[in-house]
C-alpha positions in Angstrom: 58.3 31.3 114.8 57.1 29.7 111.6 53.7 31.3 112.0 55.3 34.7 112.7 57.6 34.6 109.7 54.8 33.5 107.4 52.5 36.1 108.8 55.0 38.9 108.2 55.8 37.8 104.7 52.1 37.6 103.9 51.5 41.1 105.2 54.6 42.4 103.3 53.9 40.9 99.9 50.2 40.1 99.7 48.4 42.9 101.5 50.1 45.8 99.5 48.9 44.2 96.3 45.3 44.1 97.6 45.7 47.6 98.9 46.5 48.9 95.4 43.4 47.1 94.0 41.2 48.7 96.6 42.7 52.1 95.9 42.0 51.8 92.2 38.4 50.7 92.8 37.9 53.6 95.2 36.4 51.5 97.9 35.6 52.8 101.4 37.6 50.6 103.7 36.4 49.5 107.2 38.7 50.1 110.1 39.9 46.5 110.3 40.9 46.6 106.6 42.7 49.9 107.1 44.6 48.5 110.1 45.7 45.4 108.1 46.7 47.6 105.1 48.7 50.0 107.3 50.4 47.0 108.9 51.1 45.5 105.5 52.6 48.8 104.2 54.9 49.1 107.2 56.1 45.5 106.8 56.6 46.0 103.1 58.6 49.2 103.5 60.6 48.1 106.5 60.9 44.3 106.2 64.3 43.9 107.8 63.4 46.3 110.5 60.2 44.4 111.2 62.0 41.2 111.7 64.5 42.9 113.9 61.8 44.4 116.1 59.9 41.1 116.4 62.9 39.0 117.2 64.3 41.8 119.4 61.0 41.9 121.4 61.0 38.1 121.6 64.6 38.1 122.9 63.8 40.9 125.3 60.9 39.0 126.8 63.0 35.9 127.1 65.7 37.8 129.0 63.1 39.4 131.1 61.6 36.1 132.1 65.1 34.8 132.8 65.8 37.7 135.1 66.1 36.7 138.8 63.6 39.3 140.1 60.9 37.8 137.8 61.3 34.2 139.0 59.0 34.8 142.0 56.1 36.0 139.8 56.6 33.6 137.0 56.9 30.6 139.3 53.7 31.7 141.1 51.9 32.2 137.8 52.9 28.7 136.5 51.5 27.0 139.6 48.2 28.9 139.2 47.6 28.1 135.5 44.9 25.5 135.1 46.2 22.0 134.0 49.8 23.3 133.7 49.9 24.2 137.4 48.9 20.7 138.5 51.5 19.2 136.1 54.2 21.5 137.4 53.5 20.4 141.0 53.8 16.8 140.0 57.0 17.5 138.0 58.6 19.2 141.0 57.5 16.5 143.4 58.9 13.7 141.2 62.1 15.6 140.7 62.5 16.2 144.4 61.8 12.5 145.3 64.0 11.1 142.5 67.0 13.3 143.4 66.7 12.8 147.1 66.4 9.0 146.7 69.4 8.8 144.4 71.6 10.8 146.7 70.6 9.0 149.9 71.2 5.6 148.2 74.7 6.9 147.3 75.4 7.6 150.9 75.2 11.4 150.8 74.2 12.9 154.1 70.6 14.1 154.3 71.5 17.8 154.7 73.9 17.7 151.8 71.3 15.8 149.7 68.7 18.6 150.5 71.2 21.3 149.3 71.8 19.5 146.1 68.1 18.9 145.5 67.4 22.5 146.1 69.7 23.3 143.2 68.0 20.7 141.0 64.4 22.0 141.6 63.8 25.1 139.5 60.7 26.7 141.2 61.5 29.2 143.9 58.7 28.1 146.1 59.9 24.5 146.1 63.4 25.7 146.8 62.1 27.4 149.9 60.4 24.2 151.2 63.7 22.3 150.8 65.6 25.1 152.5 63.1 25.0 155.4 63.4 21.2 155.6 67.2 21.5 155.9 66.9 24.0 158.8 64.3 21.7 160.4 66.6 18.6 160.1 69.4 20.6 161.7 67.1 21.4 164.6 66.2 17.7 165.0 62.8 17.8 163.2 61.7 15.1 160.9 62.6 15.6 157.2 58.9 15.1 156.3 57.8 18.0 158.5 58.4 20.8 156.0 56.6 18.8 153.2 53.7 18.1 155.5 53.4 21.8 156.2 53.1 22.7 152.5 50.3 20.5 151.0 49.6 23.1 148.3 53.0 22.4 146.8 53.8 18.8 147.7 50.9 16.4 147.7 49.9 14.6 151.0 51.2 11.3 149.5 54.7 12.7 149.5 54.9 13.6 153.2 53.0 10.4 154.2 55.4 8.1 152.3 58.4 10.1 153.8 57.0 9.5 157.3 56.7 5.8 156.6 60.3 5.8 155.3 61.6 7.6 158.3 59.9 5.2 160.7 61.1 2.1 158.8 64.5 3.3 157.9 63.7 3.0 154.2 63.4 6.7 153.3 65.2 6.3 149.9 62.9 3.4 148.9 59.8 5.4 149.7 61.0 8.4 147.8 61.8 6.2 144.8 58.3 4.9 144.8 56.9 8.4 145.0 59.1 9.5 142.1 58.1 6.5 140.0 54.4 7.1 140.7 54.4 10.7 139.7 56.8 10.2 136.7 54.3 7.7 135.3 51.4 10.0 135.9 53.3 12.9 134.3 53.9 10.8 131.2 50.3 10.0 130.8 49.1 13.6 131.4 51.7 14.9 128.9 50.3 12.6 126.2 46.8 13.8 126.9 47.9 17.5 127.1 49.2 17.4 123.5 45.8 16.2 122.4 44.1 19.0 124.3 46.4 21.7 122.9 45.8 20.9 119.3 42.1 22.1 119.2 43.1 25.4 120.9 45.9 26.0 118.4 43.4 25.4 115.6 41.0 27.9 117.1 43.7 30.5 117.5 45.0 30.0 113.9 41.4 29.9 112.6 40.5 33.1 114.4 43.6 34.9 112.9 43.0 33.7 109.4 39.2 34.4 109.7 39.9 38.0 110.9 42.3 38.6 108.0 39.9 37.0 105.4 36.9 38.9 106.6 38.8 42.2 106.7 40.0 41.8 103.1 36.8 40.3 101.6 34.4 42.9 103.1 35.6 45.7 100.7 35.1 43.4 97.7 31.5 42.7 98.7 31.0 46.5 98.8 32.3 46.8 95.2 30.0 43.9 94.0 27.0 45.5 95.7 27.8 48.9 94.0 28.0 47.1 90.6 24.7 45.4 91.2 
């Protein structure tokens, strides 16, 4: 948001000044410079409207992404994004294991615990696995069966630990260990992720600043060459 506000103000107050200079010098402007000047003139003449459009578009996208019919596509996209997808899988696994362990230790029945965990998990695909596991438990299947059938969502470790817990009668303890393992892993990966993101942000900012600088400096070079 800070970048957007600074960018709009720069276009609104800096670009029109340079545009006047170019006009007085009678310089032939390249397409990129004309685009920036046109954008700057619009922001300068309709500053309040510009902010309303930008924040309105942002709010509209936010509401669109929050819409129920979009959840299926967004949840699928999140799971397929490199690095983020793997992290999302671990987050959902840890959340499932932690919630189920806490509820079972508290004496909540397994079917009720599954229902509550389904509400806690945000991703629609993980909700479906939990819903299937509840149906399976009611039919007499092992709780771990639905997780074993979905290795692309829940790692093999999850179903294997659950199977051990079901055999030994210590399901809540096994789930707690799974939760602790993935929570620690998530913490380490999140620290590394912040380090990885910084160079990408610098590249994006540098590309934007570079495009603006080149577009505005190129006409000045033309003037200097004509003088020479």
